[in-house]
TORPA-4810 file (N, C-alpha, C, O; in nm, 3 decimals):
<nodes>
NODE_1_-1.002_1.011_0.167_-0.915_0.973_0.278_-0.986_1.001_0.409_-1.043_1.108_0.429_X
NODE_2_-0.981_0.905_0.497_-1.038_0.920_0.630_-0.931_0.880_0.730_-0.864_0.778_0.714_X
NODE_3_-0.915_0.961_0.831_-0.816_0.930_0.934_-0.886_0.898_1.065_-0.982_0.966_1.103_X
NODE_4_-0.838_0.795_1.132_-0.892_0.756_1.262_-0.776_0.738_1.358_-0.663_0.711_1.318_X
NODE_5_-0.806_0.754_1.487_-0.706_0.724_1.589_-0.680_0.574_1.587_-0.767_0.494_1.551_X
NODE_6_-0.559_0.536_1.626_-0.522_0.395_1.630_-0.566_0.337_1.763_-0.509_0.369_1.867_X
NODE_7_-0.666_0.251_1.759_-0.708_0.183_1.880_-0.765_0.047_1.841_-0.795_0.024_1.724_X
NODE_8_-0.780_-0.043_1.936_-0.823_-0.179_1.904_-0.958_-0.185_1.832_-0.978_-0.271_1.746_X
NODE_9_-1.050_-0.095_1.865_-1.182_-0.096_1.801_-1.170_-0.064_1.652_-1.230_-0.132_1.569_X
NODE_10_-1.093_0.040_1.620_-1.074_0.077_1.479_-1.001_-0.034_1.405_-1.038_-0.068_1.292_X
NODE_11_-0.899_-0.091_1.467_-0.825_-0.199_1.400_-0.914_-0.319_1.374_-0.903_-0.382_1.269_X
NODE_12_-1.002_-0.351_1.466_-1.095_-0.462_1.446_-1.189_-0.434_1.330_-1.217_-0.524_1.250_X
NODE_13_-1.238_-0.311_1.320_-1.328_-0.274_1.211_-1.254_-0.285_1.077_-1.310_-0.336_0.980_X
NODE_14_-1.130_-0.238_1.073_-1.052_-0.243_0.949_-1.025_-0.389_0.910_-1.036_-0.425_0.793_X
NODE_15_-0.991_-0.471_1.008_-0.964_-0.612_0.978_-1.088_-0.681_0.924_-1.079_-0.768_0.837_X
NODE_16_-1.205_-0.644_0.976_-1.329_-0.708_0.935_-1.364_-0.675_0.790_-1.421_-0.759_0.720_X
NODE_17_-1.330_-0.555_0.745_-1.365_-0.515_0.608_-1.241_-0.495_0.522_-1.242_-0.419_0.425_X
NODE_18_-1.133_-0.564_0.558_-1.006_-0.543_0.488_-1.015_-0.577_0.340_-0.935_-0.527_0.260_X
NODE_19_-1.112_-0.662_0.301_-1.128_-0.694_0.159_-1.198_-0.582_0.085_-1.200_-0.582_-0.038_X
NODE_20_-1.254_-0.485_0.156_-1.327_-0.374_0.093_-1.249_-0.244_0.096_-1.276_-0.154_0.017_X
NODE_21_-1.153_-0.233_0.186_-1.083_-0.105_0.203_-0.932_-0.126_0.196_-0.882_-0.237_0.213_X
NODE_22_-0.863_-0.016_0.171_-0.717_-0.016_0.181_-0.682_0.070_0.302_-0.731_0.183_0.315_X
NODE_23_-0.599_0.018_0.389_-0.561_0.093_0.508_-0.410_0.094_0.520_-0.343_-0.006_0.490_X
NODE_24_-0.356_0.206_0.564_-0.214_0.213_0.592_-0.192_0.313_0.704_-0.271_0.404_0.726_X
NODE_25_-0.080_0.293_0.774_-0.047_0.381_0.885_0.023_0.505_0.832_0.101_0.499_0.738_X
NODE_26_-0.007_0.618_0.895_0.060_0.742_0.860_0.122_0.801_0.985_0.072_0.781_1.096_X
NODE_27_0.230_0.873_0.966_0.295_0.939_1.079_0.214_1.060_1.121_0.151_1.126_1.037_X
NODE_28_0.215_1.090_1.251_0.148_1.211_1.298_0.217_1.332_1.240_0.340_1.337_1.228_X
NODE_29_0.137_1.430_1.203_0.194_1.551_1.143_0.231_1.652_1.249_0.281_1.760_1.217_X
</nodes>
């Protein structure tokens, strides 16, 4: 598990490799 801040750069990276990774949003602890 890797956690990243939610920002447009991270979202773009996730969208680009969405066929390789599983991503989901988590609530702040």
